[in-house]
Every structure is written in C-alpha cells, then in structure tokens.
A tleap script that builds the chain and sets N, CA, C and O, in Angstrom:
source leaprc.protein.ff14SB
mol = sequence {
  NMET SER PRO VAL GLU ARG ARG ARG SER PRO
  ARG ILE ARG LEU GLN ILE PRO VAL PHE ILE
  ARG GLY VAL ASP VAL THR GLY THR GLU PHE
  LEU ASP LEU THR LYS THR LEU ASP ILE SER
  ALA ILE GLY ALA VAL VAL ALA SER THR ARG
  LEU LEU CYS ALA GLU HIE THR VAL HIE LEU
  THR ILE PRO ALA PRO SER PRO SER SER SER
  GLY THR VAL PRO PRO GLU THR PRO PRO ILE
  GLN ALA ARG VAL ARG ARG GLN GLN ALA SER
  GLY ASP VAL HIE LEU VAL GLY LEU GLU PHE
  LEU LYS PRO LEU CASP
}
set mol.1.N position { 35.932 113.699 85.706 }
set mol.1.CA position { 37.005 114.692 85.672 }
set mol.1.C position { 38.005 114.289 84.580 }
set mol.1.O position { 38.445 113.140 84.532 }
set mol.2.N position { 38.353 115.219 83.722 }
set mol.2.CA position { 39.286 114.924 82.633 }
set mol.2.C position { 40.710 114.826 83.177 }
set mol.2.O position { 40.997 115.348 84.254 }
set mol.3.N position { 41.618 114.150 82.429 }
set mol.3.CA position { 43.017 114.042 82.884 }
set mol.3.C position { 43.672 115.399 83.121 }
set mol.3.O position { 44.508 115.533 84.015 }
set mol.4.N position { 43.297 116.416 82.320 }
set mol.4.CA position { 43.891 117.739 82.504 }
set mol.4.C position { 43.487 118.306 83.863 }
set mol.4.O position { 44.306 118.926 84.541 }
set mol.5.N position { 42.232 118.101 84.267 }
set mol.5.CA position { 41.753 118.618 85.548 }
set mol.5.C position { 42.364 117.876 86.734 }
set mol.5.O position { 42.459 118.430 87.829 }
set mol.6.N position { 42.777 116.628 86.522 }
set mol.6.CA position { 43.353 115.838 87.602 }
set mol.6.C position { 44.839 116.110 87.823 }
set mol.6.O position { 45.384 115.673 88.836 }
set mol.7.N position { 45.493 116.794 86.940 }
set mol.7.CA position { 46.938 117.014 87.049 }
set mol.7.C position { 47.280 117.759 88.322 }
set mol.7.O position { 46.625 118.732 88.695 }
set mol.8.N position { 48.329 117.275 88.984 }
set mol.8.CA position { 48.804 117.938 90.200 }
set mol.8.C position { 49.689 119.132 89.875 }
set mol.8.O position { 49.879 120.019 90.707 }
set mol.9.N position { 50.226 119.151 88.663 }
set mol.9.CA position { 51.136 120.216 88.254 }
set mol.9.C position { 50.996 120.408 86.747 }
set mol.9.O position { 50.914 119.420 86.017 }
set mol.10.N position { 50.966 121.655 86.256 }
set mol.10.CA position { 50.803 121.875 84.814 }
set mol.10.C position { 52.011 121.373 84.023 }
set mol.10.O position { 53.152 121.456 84.475 }
set mol.11.N position { 51.726 120.852 82.835 }
set mol.11.CA position { 52.774 120.387 81.925 }
set mol.11.C position { 53.175 121.502 80.977 }
set mol.11.O position { 52.380 122.376 80.634 }
set mol.12.N position { 54.433 121.442 80.565 }
set mol.12.CA position { 54.948 122.356 79.548 }
set mol.12.C position { 55.531 121.488 78.438 }
set mol.12.O position { 56.347 120.605 78.702 }
set mol.13.N position { 55.120 121.731 77.212 }
set mol.13.CA position { 55.727 121.015 76.073 }
set mol.13.C position { 57.097 121.637 75.851 }
set mol.13.O position { 57.216 122.736 75.309 }
set mol.14.N position { 58.123 120.919 76.276 }
set mol.14.CA position { 59.474 121.458 76.230 }
set mol.14.C position { 60.453 120.329 75.954 }
set mol.14.O position { 60.476 119.325 76.666 }
set mol.15.N position { 61.255 120.499 74.922 }
set mol.15.CA position { 62.263 119.495 74.589 }
set mol.15.C position { 63.596 119.916 75.193 }
set mol.15.O position { 64.185 120.930 74.817 }
set mol.16.N position { 64.049 119.108 76.135 }
set mol.16.CA position { 65.323 119.351 76.814 }
set mol.16.C position { 66.169 118.098 76.628 }
set mol.16.O position { 65.688 116.996 76.892 }
set mol.17.N position { 67.421 118.234 76.179 }
set mol.17.CA position { 68.269 117.048 76.100 }
set mol.17.C position { 68.584 116.543 77.503 }
set mol.17.O position { 68.892 117.330 78.398 }
set mol.18.N position { 68.504 115.225 77.692 }
set mol.18.CA position { 68.822 114.625 78.988 }
set mol.18.C position { 69.542 113.306 78.767 }
set mol.18.O position { 69.300 112.596 77.792 }
set mol.19.N position { 70.434 113.000 79.701 }
set mol.19.CA position { 70.995 111.662 79.771 }
set mol.19.C position { 70.085 110.869 80.692 }
set mol.19.O position { 69.701 111.357 81.755 }
set mol.20.N position { 69.735 109.649 80.296 }
set mol.20.CA position { 68.942 108.767 81.142 }
set mol.20.C position { 69.781 107.524 81.429 }
set mol.20.O position { 70.322 106.895 80.518 }
set mol.21.N position { 69.876 107.185 82.712 }
set mol.21.CA position { 70.676 106.034 83.145 }
set mol.21.C position { 69.754 105.091 83.908 }
set mol.21.O position { 68.962 105.526 84.744 }
set mol.22.N position { 69.862 103.802 83.616 }
set mol.22.CA position { 69.038 102.828 84.316 }
set mol.22.C position { 69.327 101.423 83.833 }
set mol.22.O position { 70.400 101.126 83.306 }
set mol.23.N position { 68.336 100.567 84.030 }
set mol.23.CA position { 68.416 99.168 83.608 }
set mol.23.C position { 67.172 98.890 82.770 }
set mol.23.O position { 66.055 99.190 83.194 }
set mol.24.N position { 67.364 98.312 81.570 }
set mol.24.CA position { 66.203 98.039 80.716 }
set mol.24.C position { 65.584 96.690 81.066 }
set mol.24.O position { 66.030 96.027 82.003 }
set mol.25.N position { 64.557 96.282 80.316 }
set mol.25.CA position { 63.834 95.047 80.638 }
set mol.25.C position { 64.690 93.791 80.479 }
set mol.25.O position { 64.349 92.745 81.031 }
set mol.26.N position { 65.794 93.875 79.735 }
set mol.26.CA position { 66.678 92.716 79.580 }
set mol.26.C position { 67.707 92.632 80.702 }
set mol.26.O position { 68.499 91.691 80.750 }
set mol.27.N position { 67.700 93.619 81.610 }
set mol.27.CA position { 68.667 93.647 82.700 }
set mol.27.C position { 69.966 94.343 82.344 }
set mol.27.O position { 70.925 94.306 83.115 }
set mol.28.N position { 70.007 94.980 81.177 }
set mol.28.CA position { 71.203 95.666 80.709 }
set mol.28.C position { 71.245 97.095 81.246 }
set mol.28.O position { 70.288 97.854 81.086 }
set mol.29.N position { 72.361 97.458 81.883 }
set mol.29.CA position { 72.544 98.840 82.318 }
set mol.29.C position { 72.820 99.698 81.091 }
set mol.29.O position { 73.480 99.260 80.149 }
set mol.30.N position { 72.307 100.926 81.111 }
set mol.30.CA position { 72.495 101.801 79.955 }
set mol.30.C position { 72.636 103.244 80.399 }
set mol.30.O position { 72.248 103.620 81.505 }
set mol.31.N position { 73.198 104.035 79.510 }
set mol.31.CA position { 73.270 105.488 79.621 }
set mol.31.C position { 73.025 106.016 78.216 }
set mol.31.O position { 73.865 105.845 77.332 }
set mol.32.N position { 71.875 106.660 78.002 }
set mol.32.CA position { 71.505 107.149 76.677 }
set mol.32.C position { 71.241 108.645 76.721 }
set mol.32.O position { 70.799 109.183 77.736 }
set mol.33.N position { 71.516 109.304 75.611 }
set mol.33.CA position { 71.137 110.700 75.440 }
set mol.33.C position { 69.794 110.717 74.726 }
set mol.33.O position { 69.649 110.117 73.661 }
set mol.34.N position { 68.820 111.394 75.302 }
set mol.34.CA position { 67.494 111.494 74.715 }
set mol.34.C position { 66.966 112.897 74.956 }
set mol.34.O position { 67.751 113.821 75.169 }
set mol.35.N position { 65.645 113.074 74.926 }
set mol.35.CA position { 65.077 114.395 75.187 }
set mol.35.C position { 63.711 114.249 75.847 }
set mol.35.O position { 63.019 113.245 75.680 }
set mol.36.N position { 63.348 115.277 76.598 }
set mol.36.CA position { 61.997 115.329 77.140 }
set mol.36.C position { 61.066 115.774 76.027 }
set mol.36.O position { 61.477 116.470 75.098 }
set mol.37.N position { 59.812 115.367 76.128 }
set mol.37.CA position { 58.786 115.850 75.205 }
set mol.37.C position { 57.864 116.820 75.917 }
set mol.37.O position { 57.359 117.771 75.320 }
set mol.38.N position { 57.652 116.570 77.193 }
set mol.38.CA position { 56.987 117.537 78.054 }
set mol.38.C position { 57.492 117.319 79.467 }
set mol.38.O position { 58.044 116.267 79.789 }
set mol.39.N position { 57.297 118.324 80.308 }
set mol.39.CA position { 57.849 118.283 81.658 }
set mol.39.C position { 56.956 119.084 82.596 }
set mol.39.O position { 56.309 120.047 82.184 }
set mol.40.N position { 56.928 118.683 83.844 }
set mol.40.CA position { 56.218 119.429 84.887 }
set mol.40.C position { 57.080 119.367 86.144 }
set mol.40.O position { 58.176 118.808 86.116 }
set mol.41.N position { 56.600 119.928 87.227 }
set mol.41.CA position { 57.353 119.905 88.479 }
set mol.41.C position { 57.442 118.498 89.064 }
set mol.41.O position { 58.319 118.219 89.883 }
set mol.42.N position { 56.534 117.607 88.646 }
set mol.42.CA position { 56.510 116.276 89.259 }
set mol.42.C position { 56.868 115.151 88.302 }
set mol.42.O position { 56.923 113.994 88.718 }
set mol.43.N position { 57.116 115.457 87.025 }
set mol.43.CA position { 57.462 114.387 86.106 }
set mol.43.C position { 57.753 114.879 84.708 }
set mol.43.O position { 57.771 116.079 84.434 }
set mol.44.N position { 57.982 113.911 83.826 }
set mol.44.CA position { 58.304 114.227 82.437 }
set mol.44.C position { 57.968 113.037 81.557 }
set mol.44.O position { 57.840 111.910 82.037 }
set mol.45.N position { 57.828 113.297 80.275 }
set mol.45.CA position { 57.744 112.244 79.266 }
set mol.45.C position { 59.005 112.361 78.431 }
set mol.45.O position { 59.334 113.436 77.930 }
set mol.46.N position { 59.714 111.234 78.283 }
set mol.46.CA position { 60.927 111.210 77.473 }
set mol.46.C position { 60.773 110.174 76.366 }
set mol.46.O position { 59.996 109.227 76.492 }
set mol.47.N position { 61.514 110.360 75.291 }
set mol.47.CA position { 61.568 109.393 74.205 }
set mol.47.C position { 62.754 108.472 74.475 }
set mol.47.O position { 63.863 108.938 74.734 }
set mol.48.N position { 62.515 107.167 74.412 }
set mol.48.CA position { 63.598 106.212 74.656 }
set mol.48.C position { 63.554 105.099 73.620 }
set mol.48.O position { 62.478 104.633 73.245 }
set mol.49.N position { 64.715 104.680 73.163 }
set mol.49.CA position { 64.780 103.548 72.233 }
set mol.49.C position { 64.704 102.229 72.982 }
set mol.49.O position { 64.622 101.167 72.365 }
set mol.50.N position { 64.729 102.288 74.314 }
set mol.50.CA position { 64.720 101.076 75.142 }
set mol.50.C position { 63.372 100.880 75.815 }
set mol.50.O position { 62.667 101.838 76.129 }
set mol.51.N position { 63.034 99.624 76.026 }
set mol.51.CA position { 61.862 99.285 76.823 }
set mol.51.C position { 62.335 99.201 78.270 }
set mol.51.O position { 63.247 98.439 78.591 }
set mol.52.N position { 61.713 99.985 79.131 }
set mol.52.CA position { 62.137 100.055 80.528 }
set mol.52.C position { 61.187 99.273 81.419 }
set mol.52.O position { 60.065 98.959 81.021 }
set mol.53.N position { 61.636 98.964 82.614 }
set mol.53.CA position { 60.828 98.214 83.576 }
set mol.53.C position { 59.912 99.167 84.331 }
set mol.53.O position { 60.364 100.173 84.878 }
set mol.54.N position { 58.628 98.845 84.358 }
set mol.54.CA position { 57.672 99.655 85.114 }
set mol.54.C position { 58.072 99.675 86.578 }
set mol.54.O position { 58.502 98.665 87.134 }
set mol.55.N position { 57.924 100.835 87.189 }
set mol.55.CA position { 58.212 101.071 88.605 }
set mol.55.C position { 59.708 101.102 88.942 }
set mol.55.O position { 60.061 101.327 90.099 }
set mol.56.N position { 60.592 100.884 87.967 }
set mol.56.CA position { 62.025 100.995 88.230 }
set mol.56.C position { 62.432 102.460 88.290 }
set mol.56.O position { 61.763 103.329 87.731 }
set mol.57.N position { 63.524 102.715 88.968 }
set mol.57.CA position { 64.048 104.069 89.086 }
set mol.57.C position { 65.122 104.297 88.032 }
set mol.57.O position { 65.978 103.442 87.803 }
set mol.58.N position { 65.065 105.458 87.398 }
set mol.58.CA position { 66.097 105.882 86.451 }
set mol.58.C position { 66.639 107.219 86.945 }
set mol.58.O position { 66.034 107.877 87.792 }
set mol.59.N position { 67.783 107.604 86.403 }
set mol.59.CA position { 68.413 108.881 86.770 }
set mol.59.C position { 68.531 109.735 85.514 }
set mol.59.O position { 69.038 109.282 84.487 }
set mol.60.N position { 68.059 110.970 85.607 }
set mol.60.CA position { 68.157 111.928 84.508 }
set mol.60.C position { 69.193 112.984 84.856 }
set mol.60.O position { 69.228 113.490 85.978 }
set mol.61.N position { 70.032 113.309 83.891 }
set mol.61.CA position { 71.018 114.368 84.065 }
set mol.61.C position { 70.925 115.289 82.857 }
set mol.61.O position { 70.935 114.836 81.712 }
set mol.62.N position { 70.836 116.571 83.124 }
set mol.62.CA position { 70.787 117.557 82.052 }
set mol.62.C position { 72.220 117.922 81.693 }
set mol.62.O position { 72.976 118.372 82.553 }
set mol.63.N position { 72.607 117.731 80.422 }
set mol.63.CA position { 73.974 118.094 80.036 }
set mol.63.C position { 74.230 119.567 80.299 }
set mol.63.O position { 73.399 120.416 79.979 }
set mol.64.N position { 75.365 119.863 80.875 }
set mol.64.CA position { 75.728 121.249 81.180 }
set mol.64.C position { 76.858 121.687 80.257 }
set mol.64.O position { 77.669 120.861 79.836 }
set mol.65.N position { 76.920 122.978 79.939 }
set mol.65.CA position { 78.043 123.477 79.137 }
set mol.65.C position { 79.342 123.347 79.921 }
set mol.65.O position { 79.329 123.151 81.136 }
set mol.66.N position { 80.428 123.456 79.235 }
set mol.66.CA position { 81.721 123.406 79.908 }
set mol.66.C position { 81.778 124.474 80.992 }
set mol.66.O position { 81.282 125.583 80.792 }
set mol.67.N position { 82.375 124.156 82.133 }
set mol.67.CA position { 82.453 125.150 83.209 }
set mol.67.C position { 83.153 126.416 82.717 }
set mol.67.O position { 84.150 126.357 81.996 }
set mol.68.N position { 82.616 127.537 83.117 }
set mol.68.CA position { 83.237 128.804 82.727 }
set mol.68.C position { 84.090 129.311 83.876 }
set mol.68.O position { 83.886 128.936 85.030 }
set mol.69.N position { 85.018 130.141 83.557 }
set mol.69.CA position { 85.880 130.696 84.598 }
set mol.69.C position { 85.172 131.795 85.378 }
set mol.69.O position { 85.644 132.214 86.434 }
set mol.70.N position { 84.014 132.272 84.848 }
set mol.70.CA position { 83.317 133.358 85.538 }
set mol.70.C position { 82.578 132.866 86.775 }
set mol.70.O position { 82.262 133.658 87.663 }
set mol.71.N position { 82.299 131.565 86.843 }
set mol.71.CA position { 81.603 131.026 87.997 }
set mol.71.C position { 80.103 131.216 87.959 }
set mol.71.O position { 79.424 130.885 88.931 }
set mol.72.N position { 79.556 131.742 86.859 }
set mol.72.CA position { 78.110 131.944 86.778 }
set mol.72.C position { 77.366 130.684 86.363 }
set mol.72.O position { 76.161 130.580 86.591 }
set mol.73.N position { 78.059 129.726 85.759 }
set mol.73.CA position { 77.443 128.467 85.340 }
set mol.73.C position { 77.846 127.386 86.337 }
set mol.73.O position { 79.038 127.170 86.553 }
set mol.74.N position { 76.871 126.697 86.955 }
set mol.74.CA position { 77.238 125.628 87.882 }
set mol.74.C position { 78.041 124.551 87.163 }
set mol.74.O position { 77.806 124.304 85.980 }
set mol.75.N position { 78.988 123.900 87.851 }
set mol.75.CA position { 79.847 122.911 87.195 }
set mol.75.C position { 79.093 121.684 86.710 }
set mol.75.O position { 79.510 121.076 85.724 }
set mol.76.N position { 77.994 121.289 87.363 }
set mol.76.CA position { 77.212 120.142 86.902 }
set mol.76.C position { 75.822 120.187 87.526 }
set mol.76.O position { 75.593 120.861 88.530 }
set mol.77.N position { 74.919 119.467 86.919 }
set mol.77.CA position { 73.569 119.356 87.441 }
set mol.77.C position { 73.450 117.995 88.111 }
set mol.77.O position { 73.750 116.981 87.481 }
set mol.78.N position { 73.021 117.940 89.369 }
set mol.78.CA position { 72.890 116.633 90.010 }
set mol.78.C position { 71.796 115.807 89.336 }
set mol.78.O position { 70.837 116.373 88.810 }
set mol.79.N position { 71.923 114.487 89.341 }
set mol.79.CA position { 70.905 113.641 88.698 }
set mol.79.C position { 69.537 113.803 89.358 }
set mol.79.O position { 69.438 114.033 90.564 }
set mol.80.N position { 68.498 113.681 88.558 }
set mol.80.CA position { 67.119 113.706 89.026 }
set mol.80.C position { 66.643 112.261 89.020 }
set mol.80.O position { 66.663 111.609 87.976 }
set mol.81.N position { 66.218 111.758 90.163 }
set mol.81.CA position { 65.708 110.392 90.232 }
set mol.81.C position { 64.239 110.384 89.856 }
set mol.81.O position { 63.471 111.244 90.288 }
set mol.82.N position { 63.853 109.404 89.044 }
set mol.82.CA position { 62.468 109.310 88.587 }
set mol.82.C position { 62.051 107.849 88.504 }
set mol.82.O position { 62.873 106.963 88.266 }
set mol.83.N position { 60.775 107.618 88.702 }
set mol.83.CA position { 60.205 106.274 88.618 }
set mol.83.C position { 59.447 106.140 87.298 }
set mol.83.O position { 58.700 107.035 86.904 }
set mol.84.N position { 59.654 105.001 86.618 }
set mol.84.CA position { 58.945 104.723 85.370 }
set mol.84.C position { 57.490 104.398 85.719 }
set mol.84.O position { 57.223 103.430 86.432 }
set mol.85.N position { 56.553 105.204 85.218 }
set mol.85.CA position { 55.131 105.016 85.515 }
set mol.85.C position { 54.353 104.410 84.360 }
set mol.85.O position { 53.413 103.646 84.577 }
set mol.86.N position { 54.739 104.745 83.125 }
set mol.86.CA position { 54.027 104.191 81.970 }
set mol.86.C position { 54.918 104.280 80.741 }
set mol.86.O position { 55.885 105.040 80.704 }
set mol.87.N position { 54.561 103.470 79.715 }
set mol.87.CA position { 55.272 103.478 78.444 }
set mol.87.C position { 54.284 103.233 77.327 }
set mol.87.O position { 53.276 102.547 77.496 }
set mol.88.N position { 54.596 103.811 76.179 }
set mol.88.CA position { 53.762 103.612 75.006 }
set mol.88.C position { 54.671 103.584 73.791 }
set mol.88.O position { 55.492 104.482 73.605 }
set mol.89.N position { 54.529 102.556 72.963 }
set mol.89.CA position { 55.323 102.481 71.737 }
set mol.89.C position { 54.825 103.522 70.752 }
set mol.89.O position { 53.621 103.727 70.600 }
set mol.90.N position { 55.763 104.174 70.086 }
set mol.90.CA position { 55.440 105.162 69.055 }
set mol.90.C position { 56.497 105.023 67.965 }
set mol.90.O position { 57.545 105.666 68.014 }
set mol.91.N position { 56.210 104.182 66.993 }
set mol.91.CA position { 57.210 103.907 65.960 }
set mol.91.C position { 58.361 103.116 66.563 }
set mol.91.O position { 58.147 102.080 67.192 }
set mol.92.N position { 59.581 103.605 66.369 }
set mol.92.CA position { 60.748 102.885 66.885 }
set mol.92.C position { 61.207 103.392 68.253 }
set mol.92.O position { 62.290 103.024 68.709 }
set mol.93.N position { 60.405 104.227 68.912 }
set mol.93.CA position { 60.751 104.702 70.251 }
set mol.93.C position { 59.611 104.397 71.223 }
set mol.93.O position { 58.494 104.075 70.820 }
set mol.94.N position { 59.924 104.508 72.488 }
set mol.94.CA position { 58.937 104.364 73.548 }
set mol.94.C position { 58.785 105.725 74.214 }
set mol.94.O position { 59.773 106.382 74.541 }
set mol.95.N position { 57.543 106.137 74.410 }
set mol.95.CA position { 57.265 107.353 75.165 }
set mol.95.C position { 57.114 106.916 76.611 }
set mol.95.O position { 56.185 106.187 76.960 }
set mol.96.N position { 58.040 107.372 77.450 }
set mol.96.CA position { 58.126 106.903 78.824 }
set mol.96.C position { 57.684 108.014 79.767 }
set mol.96.O position { 58.274 109.094 79.790 }
set mol.97.N position { 56.646 107.741 80.539 }
set mol.97.CA position { 56.161 108.671 81.546 }
set mol.97.C position { 56.905 108.446 82.848 }
set mol.97.O position { 56.890 107.347 83.401 }
set mol.98.N position { 57.549 109.485 83.331 }
set mol.98.CA position { 58.359 109.400 84.547 }
set mol.98.C position { 57.781 110.297 85.633 }
set mol.98.O position { 57.286 111.387 85.348 }
set mol.99.N position { 57.845 109.838 86.872 }
set mol.99.CA position { 57.457 110.641 88.019 }
set mol.99.C position { 58.702 110.893 88.848 }
set mol.99.O position { 59.365 109.948 89.278 }
set mol.100.N position { 59.026 112.155 89.076 }
set mol.100.CA position { 60.200 112.491 89.864 }
set mol.100.C position { 59.993 112.055 91.315 }
set mol.100.O position { 58.910 112.233 91.871 }
set mol.101.N position { 61.032 111.486 91.922 }
set mol.101.CA position { 60.923 111.066 93.312 }
set mol.101.C position { 60.839 112.279 94.242 }
set mol.101.O position { 60.250 112.213 95.321 }
set mol.102.N position { 61.438 113.379 93.804 }
set mol.102.CA position { 61.353 114.639 94.535 }
set mol.102.C position { 60.940 115.714 93.529 }
set mol.102.O position { 61.657 115.944 92.555 }
set mol.103.N position { 59.799 116.379 93.742 }
set mol.103.CA position { 59.372 117.405 92.778 }
set mol.103.C position { 60.445 118.482 92.572 }
set mol.103.O position { 61.210 118.801 93.482 }
set mol.104.N position { 60.477 119.027 91.359 }
set mol.104.CA position { 61.421 120.092 91.045 }
set mol.104.C position { 60.973 121.380 91.728 }
set mol.104.O position { 59.778 121.639 91.864 }
set mol.105.N position { 61.935 122.172 92.150 }
set mol.105.CA position { 61.620 123.457 92.787 }
set mol.105.C position { 61.391 124.522 91.750 }
set mol.105.O position { 61.115 125.671 92.095 }
savepdb mol mol.pdb
quit
C-alpha cells in the first residue's frame, strides 16, 4: 500500500503563516513565525529553522487580524497542540511533520 493510500486524512498543499512555540533540541524555549507547507485534519508539515525534539509537543497559533468592531472576526485563535513526528533537513530549514493532538474540525 502506498503512503497516499494509507493516509487517514487528505493533505492540502497550503501555506498558512503560523507561530510555533516549543523547546528545541538544545532545551531553548522559542516562539517563531513560520508557515505550513501542507496541512490535513490530523497534522501539518511546517518549515522551521530549529531542530526540534521528536515526540515533543509544540503549540501552533494562526495569526489573526486586529479585532474588528463588527464582531465578525474572532478576537484570537486558540493554540493547536501538535506532536513532532518527523523531521528532514532541506537546505537551511527543517521540514517538520506534526500530528495534531486533537484533529481539526
């Protein structure tokens, strides 16, 4: 069975800016702005300049526009918790495969 056939949820190639917060392999806490390269209901691949610890949990937050007075835009997006499942070096960045602890609705 090919990897595409084994997927639990279809992937979409979509670049979304996200803040990623966690602890890198040196034990340093960080908050970086990066982007997704693809995303599904159960995970995402993000580009990171940091080497992360496998199986550690990180928090993703999607930057929101300034709150509007109309009330149609939510004031903030709650963080999405994800577990680091894999990493691959690609030039000066790491492609980090994340699995969401709770699938997206």
